[in-house]
Phi, psi and omega in degrees: 000133179296147182300328180296341181289343181291329180297309178294328176296322177294321176301315179299312183296312181293316180297317180295311179300317179294321178300313180295322177297314180295325177297313180296329182268002179058051178244087189298321181294313178298321179301315181293314182297317183288326175292320176299323178297314179297319180293319176300329180299314182285333174293318178295321179300316178296318181299323181285334185254351191299122173266148180298148175131171184298316184300307182299321181296318181290319178294320177300320177296321177295320178295319180294317177298322177296319179299319177296317177299320177306311184291323179293324182286350175294333181272137183279353184293148179301318181297321179292322178297314181296321177295321177296317177299320177297319179296318179290328175299316177297323178298315180295324177294320178295316178298315181300318178296325178292319185283331190309310182293341183260356192263144169235080187293149181262136177296323179295315178297321178300317180294318179296315181293324177296318179294319179297316179298319179297318180293319180294313180297321178297319180294328182272341195310312184290347181262353192273334182058231182276010177263013184298316181294311177302322180292322177298315179298316181295317180298319178296316184293314182291328177293319177295319178300315181293321178302313179295319180297319182290346175268002179268144184291331186291123176295333176298317180292313183299310182290319179301313180294320179296316179295323177299313179302313181294323179296327179291334174296321177294322177297315180297318178296319181293321184280321192247337190245297186218084181300146178166159182300327183303324178299319182283327176298326178276312190286321184293317175300323176297317182296312182291325174298320178299312182292324176298314181296318179292323176298318179295330181292344180287355177290345178260135183288000000 
């Protein structure tokens, strides 16, 4: 890792820690500013490491879409939540397109992920109301992204995608089942670790 990469990593760490502190203290403005700082950190990390080529461009697009989703999810309104989910859906599509040419997906892993998605959607189903179709689409998309990622040789990609997937479980629990700070204390570190790993993976063409 280039020495310059430590600055954006510090931004992510400070922003994330501060965001969780502000969340616990119910300080919405500080919460928003500090989350934006953490998000800027992984975007800067990708910019510093980005190698020319299709892979880096697509992952960078996924990171940018995720950053937009981050900011939209700061707002509690339903419309902002749906827009944020749409932004993250685009991020997963960009990541999947980046991974596809490098991936050798496993049929066994596909079966496991399909079963996991079915169990997760079933557990959420009674809580979803009229969001059932969007959640089904999102569950399929993130599962496909993870399947492709797990077929890539790079451990940065495999672990990054897996952590992203796990962080979204915390988001779903917070939104639909049992809202609370504990979901974000678990989910946000997983999410930012995922984006850092994917940003670092852009160093390869």
